[in-house]
N, C-alpha and C positions, 0 to 999 in steps of 0.2 A: 752790432746792436740789433735786438730782435724788432721785426715788424710783424704785423697781425698776419695769422695764417687761417685759412679755412678750415683745416683739420686741427684735432688735438693729438699730441704724441706722447707715447711713454714706452719705456723698455721694460721687459720681463726677463729676467730678474733686474729689480732697479739698482742692485749692488752686486759686486763681483769680488772674489778673492784673487789677490795678485798671484802672478806665476801659475794660473791654472787655464785649462782649455774648457770652454763652456759654449753652449748655444745662447744666443740673444734673440728674443723676438721683439720686433718693433710693431707696436699696435698704433695704427693710424685711424682714427675714429671721427666721423662726423657727428658733432653734438647732438643730442636729441632736440635741442632748441635751434638747431641750424635749419638751413635749406637744402633742397637736393643739390648736388654739386655733379655736373657733368664733366668727366675725365675724357677728353678727346683722345682717340686712338691713333695709332699708326707711328711710324719713325719720326715724324715731325708733329706729334701730338704733345699733350701735357706731360709733366714729369715731376717727380719728387726726387730731390737728390740728397743723399745722406753721406756726409763727410766725418769719418772717424778721426780722431786726433791720433797722429802716428809718431811714434818716438819712443824714447827710453825714460822720459821725464815723469814726475809724479802726476802731472795732469794729462799725460798721453795714455791712450788706453791700450794700444798695441805697438808692437815693434814694426810691424808690416802688414798689409792687406792681404795676407795668404789665405783667408777663409773665403767661402762661398756663400751665397744668397739664393733663397727660393722663396717664391710667394705662395702663401697658404690660402688666398683667396682667388677665386675664379675670375678670370678677366684681367688679371695684372701679372707682370713679370718684374723681376729685380736682378740686375747684373751690374758688375763692375764696368765703368765707362772705358772707352778705348784708351784714354790716358793712364788708367789706372790709379785714379785719384779719389773717386767717391763712386757710390753705387746709386744707380737710377732706376726708380720705380716707374713703369709705364704700362700702357694697356695696348695690346695689339690691335684691337677693333674698337675701342671706346666703350664706355659703360657710365651709368649713373649711380653715384653713392648717395643713399637716401640718409636722412637723419637717423642717427642710431646704429648705423652700419659701419663696418670696419674694414680695413685692409690690414693684412697681417703678413708681416715678412720675417722669414727665420733666417739668421745668419748663423751658419753652422761651423763649429770647430774654431771659435774665436779664441786665439791665444793671447790671454792678458799679460802685459809685461809684469816685471817684478818690482817695479817702484811704487812706494807709498810713504805717507808720512803719518805723523801722530798729531792731532787727529787725522782721521783718513781724509785723502784727497778725493777731488770728484774730476773725472774726465768729462769734458763737455762736447757732445756730438752735435754738430751743426746740420739741421735740416732746412732745405730750401724748397719752397713750392713754386712751381710754374703752372698755374692752372688758368686756362682762358687768358684773359686780359689781366689776371691778378696775379701777383707774386708777393711773397712774404717768407720770413725765415724765424726760426726758432732755435735755442740751444736746449738740448735735454742732457741732464747729468746723470752719470753712472758713477756711484760711489766705489771707491777702491779700498777694500778692507785688506789687513794684513793676514797672510797665510798662518793663522793660529787659530786655537779654540773660538769657534763662533758660528754663527747661524744666520741665514738669510731666509726670509719667508715673503711670500706674496699669494694674493688671491686672483683668481681668474674665473668668473668676472667679480669685480668689488660690489656690484649691486645685482641683486636678484628679486624676484618676485615670490609671492607666497608659495611655499613648498618646493621652490626651485632650489637645486644644489649649486654649489661652487666647487671649484677644486683648491685646495690649499697646497701650494708647492713650497719646498725648501731645499736648501743646500747647505750642508754642514761641513765644518772642518775640525778635525782635532779630536773628536769625541768617539764613544764606542756605541752610542745609541742616541735616538731623538725620541722625545716625548711630546704628544700634542694633546693639549688639554683645553676644555672649553665646551666639548661635546655636550649636548642636552640630554643624553640619556646615559644610562649605566654609571660607571664610575666617573665619567666625565673626562677620561684621559686614555690614551692609547700609545704604547711604545712601538718604536719601529727600528730594526737594526740597521746599521751602516754597512754598505758593500761597495765593491769597486774601487775606482780611483777617486781621490778628493779633486773637486768637492763632491760630497756624498749626496746625491739628489734622490728625491722621493716626492710622493703626493698622496692626498687622500681626499675624499669627498667630505664637505661639510656643509651644514645647513643652519638656518635659523630656527626652524621647528616650533614656530609660535605664530598665533594669529593676532598677537597683541604688541609685542615688543619690536622695536624697529631694527635693533642690532645685535650682534652677538660677537664677543671678542675671544678670539683663539690665541693661545700661547705656544709658541714653538720653542723647545728647549733641547739643547745639545748637552750631554753629560760624559763625564769620564769615569774611569774605574775608582778614582780617589776623590769622588763627590765634588769635583769642580763642574761647573756648568755655565752656560751662557744662554740667554733667551731673548726673544724678541715677540711682539704681538701684532696680529692683523685683526682688523674689524670688519665684518661682514654686514652690510647693510640691505634691508629689504624695503622696497619702494611700492606704493600704490600702483596699480596698473595705469598704463599711458597709452592712448591711442594716438599714434603719430599721423595717420592719414586714413580717410575713408573716402573713396572715390567711385564713381560709376562711368561706364564708357558711353553713356547717353545723358541728355539733359534732362531737366526736370519734367518736361512735357513730353510724353511719348505715345506711340500708337498702341492700340490694344492688343496687338499680336506681338509687340517687341519684346525681345530678350535683352536683359540688362546682365552686364558682367560686373559684379561688385568686388571691389579689391580694397585690402586695407593693410595697415601695418601697425603692430602694437608691441609694447614691451611690458615685461613684468605680470603678465596674465596668467593665472592658473586655469581658466577656462574661459571659453568664448561662445557667444550665441547670437544668432540674427532672428529677430522676431518678424515674420512675414504676415500678411494678412489672414493666411490660412493654417499657420503652424509656426513652431519654433525649430530653427537649425541649430543643433547643439555641436559645438566644437568643430565647426567648419573649417576646412583649409582655404586660404585665399589663392585664387579667386573662387568666387561662386557665380553661377549663372542663376537668375531668377527670371520668373514670368509675371510681371505685375497684373496684367489684364487677367491671366488665368488664375493667379491667386485670389484676386478679388471675387471671381466667379465661384471658385470653391469655397471661399469663406461665407459668401452670402447665397450658396445654393438653398433655394426655397424661401429665401427673404430678399429677393433681388430688388424690392421696391426701396430697402433701406441701403443699398450698396452705395458707397461713397465713390466720389471721382478720383480719390487719391489714396494710393497704396504706400503704407509706411513700412520701412526696413531698418528700425533702429539696431545699431550694434552695441553689444555690452560685453565688455571684457571684466571678468571677475579677478579678484585677487586679494591682497593685503588691504585692510580696511575698506574703503568705499570702491564700488566698481566705476570704471570708466565707461561713459556712454557717448554714442555719436548718432545724430539723426540722418535718415536718408529718406526721401519720399518722392513720388512721381505721380503727376497728374495724368490720368488716362484720357486721351482724345475720345470724342463721340464715335460710335460705330456706325457706319453707313450700310446701306443695302447695295449689294452687287447686282442682284436680280431676284424677282419672285415672279415666276412665269410658268407656262406650260412648255414642256420640252418637245413635244411632238404635234405636228399639224398634218392631218391625212388629206387625200385629193379632194374631200368636200370642204376642206376648211375647218374641220372640227379639231378642237384642241384637247390634249390630255396629258397626264404625266406631270405632276407639279415638280418643279426644281427650284431651289432657294438656296442663297449664299449670301453671307454677309461680306462687308468691306471694312477692316481686313478679314480674311477667311475664317470661317469655323470659330467664330465668337460663340462662347459656350452658354451665354445668358439669353436664350432665345426660347420661343414656344410656337410650333407649328399646329394649327387646328385644321383638319381637312372634312370637307362635306361636299355633297353633290353639286350645291348651287354657289356656295361661298367658302373660300379658304382664307384663313388669316394667319398673319405671321407678326409676332411680337418681338422686338429687339429691346432688351432691358438694359438700359445705358448706365455706364459709370456715372454716378451722381444721383440715380434713382429714377430718373425720367423712363418712359416707355415710347417706343416709336412703334405704331401699328400700321400693317399694310394689308390690303385687300386684293383678292383674285377670285374672279368669278361673276356669274351673271346676277348673284343675289345682292350686289353692292351697286347702286346708281349714282354715287356721290363722289367717291374718293378715286383718284387717277390710277390707273392700272396699265402697266405694258405687259401684256398677256402672252406675248410671244416675240422673240427676238433671236433670230438664227442667221447663220451665213451658209452659202452653198459656192463651192469653187467652181468657176466657169473655164478654168484653164488659162493659161499665159498671164497669170498674176491677177486675173480678174475674179471677184467675189461678189456674189448678190446678197445683199442684206435684206431680210424679210421681217416685218413686224405686224403685230395686231395689237390695237390699244382699246380701252374702253374708259369712258369718261373723262376723255383728254380734249381740250380746246386748242393747245398750241403744242407743238412737238418739235424739238431741236435735235438734230444729229451731228455729234462731234467725233473726231477733230474736222474743222472746215466751217463750223456754225451753219449747217444746213438747215434752213427753215422748211419744214414739210408743211405743205398746205392742202386744203380741200379734202378730198375724200381719202387721199393718201395718209391723212392722220390716222384714220381708223384701221386702215389695211393699206400696206404700201411696201414698196422695195427701192433698193438704190444700188446701182452697180459702182464698185469701188475697184481701183487698180492698186496693189501692193506690191512693193519691192522688198519690204521688211515687215516684221511682225507689228501689230498695231492693236490697240484697244479702243473700240468704238463705245460711245455713250450716247443712249437715246434718254432725253429728258422731256417728260410730259408734264403740262400743268392743267389742273381742272379749272373749271369755272370759279370755284371757291378759292382759288389761289394755291391750293396744295399742289405739291410736286412729287414726282417719282422718277427714279432713274433705273436704267437697266445697262449693265456693262457686258461687252461681248468682246472676247480677245481672240484674235485670229493669228495664228503662227503660220509663217510661211517657210518653204523649203529652202528658199533663197537666204533667209536670215538664219536658219540653223546652219547651213554651210559657212556663212561669214564668221558667226561665232565659233565654229569649229577651227578656222583657219586664220587666226589673228597674224600669223607669220607672212601673210600677204603684203605686208607694207615692208618686207625686209629690203626691197629693192628701192625704197625711198630714200635718196641721197641726202635728205635732211634728218634721218632718223637711222643712224648706224650704230649699232649696239653690238658690243663685245662682251663675252663672259669668260674670265680667266681665273685660274686658281691663285690663291695669295699664300697658301701654305696650310699646314695641318690645323684643324680646329682646336683651339685651347680648350682645356678642360672638357674634352670629348668624352661622353658616355660610350663605352666601346662595345657593349653587347645588347642594343636594343632588341626587343622581342618583334615578332611579326607584327602584334598588335600596335607596338609603338610605331613602326614603319607605316603601317596602314593609315593610323591616326595622324601621323606626319603628312603623308600624302594627301589626305583629306583637308587637313587645316590649311595647307599651302594653296591648295585649290581656291580657298576662299579669300585669298589676298587680291585687293583691287588696287587700281591706280591711286585713288583717294586716300587709301589706307597707307600706302607706302611712305607718305611724308607726314604721318603723325608722330607724336612725341610720347614717352613713357607717362603714364603706366599703360598705354594701350596695348591690348593683347588680344588674341583669339584663341579659345579654349577648343580642344577636341578630345574628349574622353581622358587619355593618359598622357596627352602632350598639350603644349601651348606654344603658340607663335607670337613672340612679342618683339617690339622695338626697343633695342637697348639704349638708344640716344642717337644724337646727331654726329656726323663725321665732319672734319674740314671740308669746306666747299658746298655744305648744306646737305649732304647725303645722309643716308640712315644705315644703321647696323641692325639687321634682322637676325633672330636666331629661333630654332625650334628646340625646345628643352622638355625634358620628361618630368612631369609633375611628380612631387612627392619625394624627389631625390635631392639629397644634400651634397654639395660639392660638384664633381664633374657631372653634368647633366645635359650638355648640349649635343644634339645629334645633326644639326645643320646650321649654317651660318653664311650669310651674304651681306656684302657691302653694296648698297645701291647709291651710285654717286649722283650728287646733286645736279649734274648737267642733263639728267633725265627728267627733272620736275618741269622742264620748260616745253615738254610735248604739248603742242597747241591744238591738235585735232584729236577728235575721239579715236580715230583709226590708230594714231601714233601712241596715244595713251593706253590704249587696249593692248598694242604691242610691247610698250614698256612694261606693263603689269604681267604679260605673258613670259617675257625674258626673266623678270624677277622671280617668277614661280619656277621657271626652269633651272635658274641658278640655285635655288633652295634645293630642288630635287637632286641636282647634280651634287651638291654639297652633302645630302643625306645618303647618297649611294657611294660616294668616293672619299668622304672624311676631310675634304678640303674647304677652306673659306673661299667662296667664290666673290669675285669682283665685277659688278655689273656697271659697265662704263658706256657713255654716250660719245658724241651729243646726240640729242634728239630735241629739235625745236618746233 
């Protein structure tokens, strides 16, 4: 008795001639209306079992399981189980099957038995799913036709989008030729000779070639020299475009300097476009990096007063009939002032050399005006507002932090020095140090640092207006700590091993020097927080991407570096990060975990082996 399965199953061809040897392709598809299905990897992971009816009877398919199986889909394998009774589809390292995606398994040199009936009998193949906590089974029939004049035909795919082709496959028996009719141009028919051993197999490309009709039917006919023939029909359908997902790696509210990665999945589209505030990106490949803050600046350059706070990135997929659209928008946070000050103070206390920076840095919608007595700096904000700041003796109202610098005194001590104007209260952070008296206008403070620190001076004028100035101090000790995260290797509570698990499945064998450099650069960006993300998270670096394929048993993650724009085998590095590393409880241990994960990916890149990163680290 069948029970509900997560995937849909079909065989190509759906029929076979008895007493012949054929290849059978099993198509395992996650329906477009389904949800992402994580397929856990490893020897104890999820699996799909395929049991062929074995025997010499009419409803048996083969006399024995003498054929082999191979996966046509990256990340999956298929082999006969140890008992020799069924084939098992597994994933070595785990992956997620998105709606509309397939797993394809090819069974090679399947010897069909010679038993049949009239009308033809069907052999029922049992398929059993064991995925996560779910299990289900379904029977898929393969019709057995007598080995006499006849033809079997099928389409792959059955459904296409506008101007997209499909392949019409056929196998014939007993004739001298095959005629395919229904083509939209020319005579509408084309003849093909038969060759080789029966069943005679061939194929051709077919299309609908219309912007208005939803279907086109093709007829496949096998004929003999004495005008006998048999025929069958197949119908190709075209669908309007469908957007399955449209995602961003950040939330709806972002910083002005943030980069956002947009990724999407669609079906049946003939062209794609993303409209940005500044331009239209035509036919991009997913994923795409965008810069919402910068795009707003470019779109409203010369008209910053009308710049909105929201950057929109609608996705349009064109095709048959109406296009599919999906919205995406980001609200840009206000831009702050990092500092507006003089950079130099001479021995007499004279200030010169204006320095200015926004927070985040290098916001493009600004205007700096310089003069001898008064300098002004305008920040044009997302949303149309303007923040205006003053520097110089020509203003006696607005708060100014005219100078804020640090000088090393040795032994980790630094002297912070500042000069202000029009300020009645002044606070130094971290530490909420209240500056009082004459030190508000000109003062200094000795601080001791063991690690890099950013200091913030906040000045408030009598009218209540405030201004800040940020000063970042990087210490040599901090640089050394960052460069040697392996210092925690002797920590008994954090022991990490890296060991190979075997060759990378679907490995891309000849990465270029640019691929390798991009892979090294993208691996260097992986942080402890990133390690435990779920799909579709990824980091792009020019020709490659580093993405999490999914969770593995125990709460770990499967990470891979893949080459962009390559279909099929595209993986150049892979690592399993075990879940017992997610419990790292201190910053030092988390830093070490991240460094070991990066080291494993680099080792995989250089050696072609999947690397297993294991703890514990508490």
